[in-house]
N, C-alpha and C positions, 0 to 999 in steps of 0.2 A: 671845626670851623677855621682854626688857624691854618691848616693845610689848604683849604679852599681859598682863603684870603691870599696866602703866599703865592699860590699858583696864579691867581688872577692878576696880581700886581708884580709878579716876577721878583719876589723878595725871599731871602733866606728865612728859615724857621729855626729858632733856638728853643729847646726844651728847657723850661725854667728849673726843672728838678735836676738837670745834669749839666747846665751851662753856668759859667761864671758871669755875673752881671757886667764885668769889664768887657765881655764879648760885644756889647752894643755901643762901646765908646766911639767907634768910627762912623756911626750913623747919625743923621740929623733928625730922623723920625723914628720913634719907637712905637710899635703896635703891640700892646699887651692884652692878652686874653685870659679869661678865667671862667671856670664854672662857678655858679653861685652855691654856696654852702651856708645854710642857716641865715640867708639874706645878707651875706657878706662874701667878699672874694675868698677863694680858697687860701688856706694858710700858706701854701707853697708860693702862691702868687704874691701875697703880702710880704713874705720873707724875701723874695727875689727883689721886689721894688725897694724894700728897706735897705738892701745891700748895694743898690746901684750907686756908682760914684756920682758925686755932685757935678753938675754941668751948668751951662748958661746958654740960653737961646735955642734950645732944642724943643721939638714938639712931640706930642704923644697922642695916640688914638687908643681908646680902650674898647674892648668888646667882651661880652659875656654870654654864656648860655645858661638858661634857667628852666625849671619845670613850672614854677608858678609866678614869682615876682623877683625882681633884681634887688630889692631892698636897699641897703646901704652900700652896695658894691661899687657903684660909680663914684659916690662921694668919698668913700674911703680911699680908693685908688687915686682919684684926682688930688686929694690932699697930700698923699704920700709922694706922688710924682712931682707935685708943685714944690714940696720941700727939697727935692733933688734938683730943681731947676727946669723942669719940664712944663710946658704949657699944653694942656689937653685941648685939642681942637675938635675932637669928636668922641662921642660915646654911643655905642650901638649894641643892641641885645637881640637875642633870638630865643624865643620860647621853643623848647624841644619837647616833642611827644614821642613816646616809646614806639608806637606802631606806625609812625609816619616818616617817610624819608625826609632828611633834613634838606631845606632849601635856604641857602645863605645868600641868594642873589640880591635881596634888598640891602642887606648889610654891606655886601661887597660893593654895590653901586654907591652907597653912601661914602664908603672909604675911598673909592676911586675919585669921587668928586672932591672930597676933602684934600686929597693928595694933589689934585690938579690946581687947587687954589694956592 
């Protein structure tokens, strides 16, 4: 989903498992994605957000993929991003099915509209 979003909005992708959080300091908008694990964001995503440098006046968009339900994923990430100085302007999710090709068009449209505002 991250690659589909990045391609649609012409933005770089940073792998949270191998990128330093300081890599996003020059951007005014941070788009953070995660799979849902146990109705929470993946531990790697949470750790990345917790290591972000504090900022002011920046915005964030959160997206997730899940099999059943997103649970506390958005609430957890919104709180952690807020404590770092980010205002979450959109949260979007996609339920994934094993035997169906992924279609991220609805989420991508939501993200493009949020960016235009």
